[in-house]
Steps between C-alpha positions, in 0.01 A plus 500: 500500500820359651683564173383861504623555857835342412533729201429805713758391761765449241418837347561673833845341538601551138450873479788688341628795698653774287755706691502864407823672434613712798410864465790739481553693820371854509765761453497782748548846362710707738427870475810702558448821690587813314808682614459830674661756270639822635379782274670777693779526239426505128757445224449787257711336231229236455286760322737493200360172371286498186338161549138551614498166683793608716393862526155440649628315814758776539228763498307300762811492721533874459140544608570295813809711576303827514531763637832615352668831579826684441731435209347158444169665414663709223665193348175299516307781327760519224489124450121498479505792254728299271258211512215726390690599187504138384177437308570131449394403850157342544225716657524321836864609544427858396205513736715377790772758424243780499356377831849495655566856385182612674623345826867600480476871415411719798664837416426757233857487359432174314129549432517722187751296292325176596166651398637593154622145452170356623305712253725369224416144603128581477545631146700199381307223675172352384439286809203608707660384824816697428306818424292457814817452706648811334210708628527345845876560517458858383240558774745357755770741376273792585516402868873573521619776729507789448194499271542642150184669362637487144559126523154447641345689209691281256379185674140626490526563127651154452209340689237703315646396166445132577120516522460463126577126518270217593714308748344497845832470684636813332184691583507384861862609549432831327196569715701429813774737380278796415300452819807516722661789306193717447587860601299669772488836323222542248618513141506335163687191622261443788201539270644251250571246773153536652333464162703190419420337832128569465495356149660176616245447780271360229764302314408149389772324708420473870867527600529833323183627665634398841831678435313813387294516819809439715684778320206736550503416869871588520433828321208574734715434808752755374236769532423541131139604443347252259197574280158371610491235228774310686264435788222406259731250328590347834133462590427329171797268551336359812291283266802380303533127428848474654557527873842666464332793323231524765760498778698782338182700441402460865830642617474791256150584622624495859795728421276740307255520792783575744654772280181702440217371724277809475476516122142463378417212269173491300260213558398318179138567388464776755571868555658446840866479596679319780844531646777306334582308819135393536478394138829309524378333818184391320699365204729298726195365683376363169816293465435321829278271290775431245552148372870498598601440861807722472295791364237462770767489770670809362172690474402409856842615623486833315167590656659530843747766385228739374419666831371828350196343335157646578281362773217387273734291288642332810154415627402362160781240514312320777162494319422287195181690406552680170166541317129479576282320243758562225448878520764760541459688822458875496506739788177651636599841364542355148164326514324817618666711233395255227139506622485878505653527154239257359221742596258239630452272798384143506119479531491126545236460226736378233689177526872543564494876460755527785735240354871594502612691196816293460504123508808281488498190285600183681758412234672836535569460871857387568532257785870584540486880497346548843720784621592497868187304597591206720870499406619398845213255536613325184861514618417343836293229329765414243600136468875575524653592833743746336205717393331472840820596682554797268141614557548478876817708483326766292202515735742543790687785327178685414337438839794650687428835331120481513318405821161479327632256242660296780165452671326417173758235412488341845231247406696386196819462699320295763361276227856419394543316830314213332750471215634151435863619477677567829718770345194700394337467842818620666526791257142605581576503873815705442301752295250533785788558741624794296158666464389421858520867599229591244243229572264394775378141507136403529374185669421316175844575360667398825326162499645416161844624604502296822413189304851523350645437848422133440745493210781249538759750374698664778585802284134575435403468865783724623435759229135500601599552864703802396209639299249454784737679735524807275145537366202676658182318599165674489296350785526311827368191328794516259750506786329207669490310172871569444597382850293184457667427168849551643428271796372234262821543302700447819316175571544381144867607457678541836825594322339836409504609864764773466343647188153501660639674809648778288173532310293533817743755643449729199129423486454617858702817442297591191151435647507594872137623512361192328706267720371674813147387424620139467708481821224332713438241227866429432609468865169354626446780753163492676369810681386301808671161508866409513617277220766232495853636474640395159839340469788696352596183314183524293599625155159647415484691829846646434382618157199675653717665763742633237206653312343659808824629655614667180160665462518621864800720415281721278177455696560540879136415578582133437717474812215531756326208326789260567491262794772443755635180347514672158731763647722229645510333162596834347804517723595147398461572127690826535799302626474212253378686188618860525491544122129413487360650821534881548556689821172601665450771759392291796564514870843419638386163631409382149805635323750234396824490686711525186413852389733732318769623739775741392821301467861573414569182308693679226729667751546169679603335173761766430632490857537122481707524184713775659580265790643250255707760313678611823666162570806520275756495784299307758582156629369190330278402789342846515433494126336160521277616786395821322437319172281246675302770684450719193392201292239401757370857526469539123308174465252620763478839328405328174206335678387823667503748208374358167611812310864452603491121494698456172770746608519344848531149355768625265702658782448198728625258234806716432574518873470122528755465219741722693439286809579180309812656351626595844425153639687325217806724508518487882502117504843361576664297228209568260749464214581146611162330563671165547647622830157592637268272686205346322260741671711808418551384142127446454419842644759665275362332189145590603598866541661507154194345339266736683709798393477392136123468524457838672710690248318324215168609650625856543605501136170384352214543750511880534424750227473877450835560669731793440828445309702537822289236677527267201878544502513416872310174439728402212805583709372274778432224246855520364641484854288191570624325187857592592452353847355183351794468260758540778311255724484232230861543385636461854244250627483238226712322243253527211507742210375853561522613138124550470488710816788712375333563164176593674681747725681659206175538304329678790805720553509609136125566502535713814787694343287578193204602717709742705644649182159544336343654811813711571535365853825456692612161632597439863850407611434125472380522140782733398755257641328206329489679163864597527625156603297312241620727220859395576429127480600338173278197553239517779513150646298418814806466724650832392170683529437351846844614620413853391155499660595352838681805645252740341205333673673522838613862467190648335185446707157508337383862468175593669194565288457866419171653618223419254416814307125435480398195706136522390598433135681171565301202373534136605373192318205370699219251460181421687322167467125556528388147425554247648474656843754403766236380748311288249421145616387372161664170401588439137474126434662327206613160388870429536681567175233737370457876544254731672442865421531761776360846405751780560413872514784740577609860447863578410648848522811665356657200329750614233428217257171302517655215302716408801200431724470140618268304729697296750341176622665349810401142584524332842798293384701827464489490120411822318368571152499831312193549279492762224155666497343560156536854372126529447439434872710804599316826442596860569252662740693819583835656409758262645240260646400166349234250594559130458197278459594142425468141613804325648526129423616309807602136474633223724649167398440326832204481733507651847315373802341840555476844340832684491583863435633615165646851489414742217700819459604748232866554411714666236728264310798706379728212405492606134596859574785439745644150521716460805837337445442291809261290293793384290731440795556153629582584863270782604168401344219750498141386505223646290419756769819691412327658200143500633338791681202413717217753477258365761495243777365160394131429547428149622229293334393151609550228239411136551608254231345155517599177338325401181262212556527221249188416311313181576 
């Protein structure tokens, strides 16, 4: 035993370790980026080569250089014609040359000789691809201007002569050619083309059949009257094995029904006839059960465009019942006529003596050929959402033109609210919104609709609010049920408050009589006892008041039912929510104090701007006083009149810029800041920075301005940059090259703008343009020496009266959530993040991609957050809604909850980079290129230290 253990120990120490050879290091393959080649100029001499390997890349370069015009086009055509005469080239080169000729030639002057050469190539070549390209090129030559009827006839004969072959590509190109060139006038050529196209609808190759049906559709759209067998061929093709053929046949049937809808079509196995549009509608309904998703989607989409179909066919699309006990149904008149013609009546003594004369075998019944029966039912029950969406669109299009069909399809549309796909549910609600004027909801339908208010999707809930505000309810119970559902929605999703308020406002306006019967129940009004006065801070009570007050406008008998505290609350809501609460005809004591009073705000705005324009020769102190007064008045005017608020803000900001200009230029020794005191130097620098920010805001925060107003803003911006350049050159020892380049760029841009708009420059700009044109090299010092006397001798011109103040738009934003007075505390662990929901509306921003969320922390640090594009949605022209979650973080813990500011800004640093960013002396912070849209909303955040685990 001891010997065995010793042997094992020695074996462990005597093991031989074999070292593997080191693996060779992996070689990295560096992919070199392809060079960007400029194809604007093509070397025509490169077409003289005879080597196919060199010629094919040359032809590709020529294709990239298209279009070509002028003398170059003639030389290119001649070079390509020479290449066609060489039969030694492979088919791929010849095919490419023919394709280039089709793209290069656009006039009739070159079409005929090129066509003769192309025909010669078709005779000499045996390649199927070359012959097919010959036909395609010849068809392209027929599109040259002006059109040549003789050339078109030759091309038609060329295409017709190619049908004797068996190549599918040649037949496809030939069918496309004869279909596009078929003459409208009846004749031998038209008859030959029609016959050829009909023959190829039953060709063995599916690609040829598809091309034949497409060509027939082109001929039909031209107005050519096709024989009836064309429609019959298209109907038979609906059972083809290939989906491309079925798709082409569907389109042809639709075009045929639109061209001659009243033509009578015989019914198989019957003596009756139906209209062509009804028969086509029934045939397309059959295809809704097709095996292909694309065909089903196309069929469901085409049904919505056939608005002239008969009523009975429309009603049949919502009913799956086709037969009864496998017997064909006959009308009562037919059954009576058959009984009279038989000469005897059923006595009941013989077994089955009244059996139907015609029985249908079970094997002969086609499950697919069901006509229009249940077409939309099958479409709405399809497993693919594309088909369901297409069916919903078609139902909407047909219901808008037929009120009876809209009411019949209401149950099916309501059932789509239970679909598992959010997109389909939203589409169903949108369809109901469009047909709301034709329908009236019942209580059972309303219950199923209101159940969708519990959906977690905000889009579905808001769309449903819009629908409920526009539809009509049938009974008082429906109105009560709707109000109960909306209040439950408010408790479940408080962020829907604004949408619910708008819904209740329209609901009350549309159902004043029904709301009147519910006033005592909604407001808890007792005929004998006084109830408790509700609080105006109660959200549900506010919703009920909005409903009742909007109904009282159309039903005056509601007003005597209201109690005294309700009237006081009306006055409060009228002041706080004027867009939701209408004006009621009450006594003077209950009327709100802020009623419409005739004002002269527009005249006041114009008079204020005239005061500023009359100060050219006044003293500096008087100008400063008037500027300050006018600026204060315009800011107050913007708060008083919302309609003139953008124009008033625009004029106030411009006036403040004039005030800052006058303050800076009136400061002693402003060109030598070193001689000023620290307080004066700080004030001067602050005024310069504020002037830069104001002119930047004027330049980008206001839209819909006239060319003259835009030129005034740009002029003021150029003056500000000139003042900054002079101030930096004289007040610091650093380089001002970046500031000088920035000033020159803005000056050149302003010069181009004035030239394009045909506007005249003021004396300052004319002097600047003239002096700068004489400078050989515009260095900062030389430019500053030119600008210094011009700034002192040419004061800032006053803003011309705004042509249409009501059309001026200003970038604005409103933060709905979180609310400013919210006391909710968002707790998080230090170093981690917490999400703060943000709901805001942004108006009149020029570029939504510049929108940023600014987060300001208590330690004076700020972060700019880019909101996802999917969270920004367009709700109205020029108005966006932002629904997102802002991630707030803190690296340290605070002893108590601190306020974090959330605001919306525009970050325009990519569009206009200030040169002050690159300057080493006058440094501009990030706010120089940021425009604030709304005041920050404070939220309480409390980060806590992370506790270590035990």
